[in-house]
N, C-alpha and C positions, 0 to 999 in steps of 0.2 A: 487600596489596588492590589487588585487580582489576588485578594488574601491574603499580602505580605502585612504586617501592623504596621510597621513604621519603616519604609525603603530610603530613609536618607542615613537613616540611622546603619542599616542593614550595609548599605553601600560603601559608609565609608571607614565600616569596621569591618570588611571584607577585606578593602585596602590595603587596610592595616595591618593585617590580617598575612596577606598574601605577601606581601614585603621585608616583615619579619624571616630573618635568613632561617632557613630550616633545609633537612636532608633533600624535598625536592629539587631545589632552585639549585642545591652545591652539587647534587649529584647531576643534573643538565649542565651545570658551570662546567664540570669537570671534562663530561663527555665530550664538551662541543670544543672545549680547550686542545682535548690530544686527539679528535677525532676528526674535529669538522661539521659544518652545518649539519649537512644529509643526519648522521649518528644523537648531534644534539637536537633533532626534530623526532627522531626516531623516541628519544631519552623521554621527550615533554610530552607523546600522544601516549607512552605511558601511564604518565602523571595525571592526564587528563581520563585515560580509561577508569585510574584505580580511583580517583575525586569521583566521576560518576556510579561506580560499587559504591564508595561507603554512603554519596549524596542515599541512595535506594535503600539503603541497609537503614538510613538512617528513618528516608521515609515511611518504613516498613515494619519499623518499631522497633526495630533490632536491640537501640541501647534498654529499650525496656526488658526485652531478653537478660539481655545481662546483665542489668541491676540484680531481676529475680536470681541467676546464677550467679552468684562473685566466684565459685570452683570456674567457671566457663570462660568466666573474666580475666581471671588470674592466668590461666592456661596462656590464653590469644596474647594476655598482655607480656607475659616472661621470654612467652617465643619472639613474640616481635622486636624486644630490646633486645634477645642473645642476637638476632640476625643484626641487627642495625650497628653495633657493639664488633659482632664478626666482618660487619665490613669496613668498620674505622679500623680494624685491628690490621686489615688485608693492605688499609691505605699505609698506615705507619710505616709497617713493613717493608714497604716498597717507598719509603719517603728513606728509611736505614740507609734502603741498600744505595741508593743513585746519591747518596751522601758520601754514603764507604767506597763507592765507585763511581762519581760524574761522569765518566770518560766513556769505560769501558759499558756500563748500563746506560747509556745516553738514549741508545736508538731500541732497548728492551724497554725501557720504561716509558717511554713518550708511546709506546703500543701498549702499553700493558693498564689503562683504567680499570675493564676486565676483558674479556676475550669472550665474553656471552653479549646475547642479543640485547643491547640498550633497551629497547622498548620490552623485555621480559623483566629485567631488572631494576625497573624505573617504577614499574606497575608494582614488584611486589615490595618496593622502596615508600611508594605512595600509600599503600594498604595500611605499610606498621608506621607510618610519620605519625609522629604525638601530638601535631602542630596541629593536622588534617584529620584525625579521629578526634581531637577535643571539638574542633569547629565543629563539625556534619552533627555530633552525636549531644554538643551541648549549646553553642550559638546557634550555629544555621538553623535548629528546631523553634527557635524560643520567637522568631519572625513569620512564625506561621498560625494564621487566624483559624482555632479548632472549630471555629463557625462556619467559615466559610464554605459554600456549596461545592464546589472541586477542587481539591486539595492538591488532586495531580498538578492543576494550571500553575497554582501556589508553587510549586515543589520545583519548577520547572521553570519558571520564571527564575527563583532563587539561583537554581542550577546554573541558566544562564548566565547571569550574571559574575558567579564566582568563575566558571570556566572561559570569559570574555577576559576578566581582568586578569588569571591567569595566564591565560597566551598572549598578551602583550607583554607581561612581566616575564613568562620566560622564554618570550623572541627577543630582547633586550636582551635577555641574562644571553642565551645563546652568540649572538654575536659579541657579547663583549667577548666571552670567553674565547672565539676564534680571535679577536684582535689582540688578546694579550697571548697564543697562544707561540708567537713567532720570537715573543720576549722571552717566554719560560724556554724556550729551546734552543736558545742562546747562551744564558744563564737555569744551571742545571743547579744549579742550589738553591737560589730563589723557588725554582719549580717544584724541588723536593722538601721546600718549607711551606711551602703553601700546601702542596699534600698533607706533609702530615700535619698540618693545622687544619684541614679537612677533615683528614682520620680522626684527632681527635674531639672535632664537635661531632662526627657521629656517634663515637662513643658517649657522648655528653647526652646525646638525641635517646642513644637507649635505656640509658639513666634517668630523664626525665618519661622514659617510657612508663617504667617498671615503678618511679613513684607515682605515674598517672591511677586517680581514683574516677569511677563514675558519676559523685555527686558533684 
């Protein structure tokens, strides 16, 4: 249907992949928990745009270009890995400071997810998200029927499915983040531990991206 080779498998696979923890959802969760629903949705919109860009790149054959130019692929891969690791290190530093000075830095830590626009930060994180990159450049294109006469429609259907489930999931993440925010404000050590755990996971995402391949 619409040039999708196996719609049911694609939907189930998409849901499973979206539900796996990744830098996108963790960043939106942290923003919502510390800066509220509005900022959480700004981050979510950055994720949506980043995913859309990856879809377009997949549809236009960028995966083939990267396979044909391994040098370019390695540059992009390691630059992305370094950025994700840097985000994780910043979170670990913030968590360490909060543990050392739980009272004196409580107000500062509460406002220091980052001082930048969550939309732009989430957009960069989305574009460098190893889970999203592998999804759109590998899994995504496997369900496109090469013989279908309207490939744009096929990619639009596949993309709409991804964005719909992503929107539902990130909405749940945002409101979960807001609900636990009060508890984290009362318990600074718990908040610091969560921030440190998220930071460590971002470093792990960077390492995963650094070892990823186009095969």
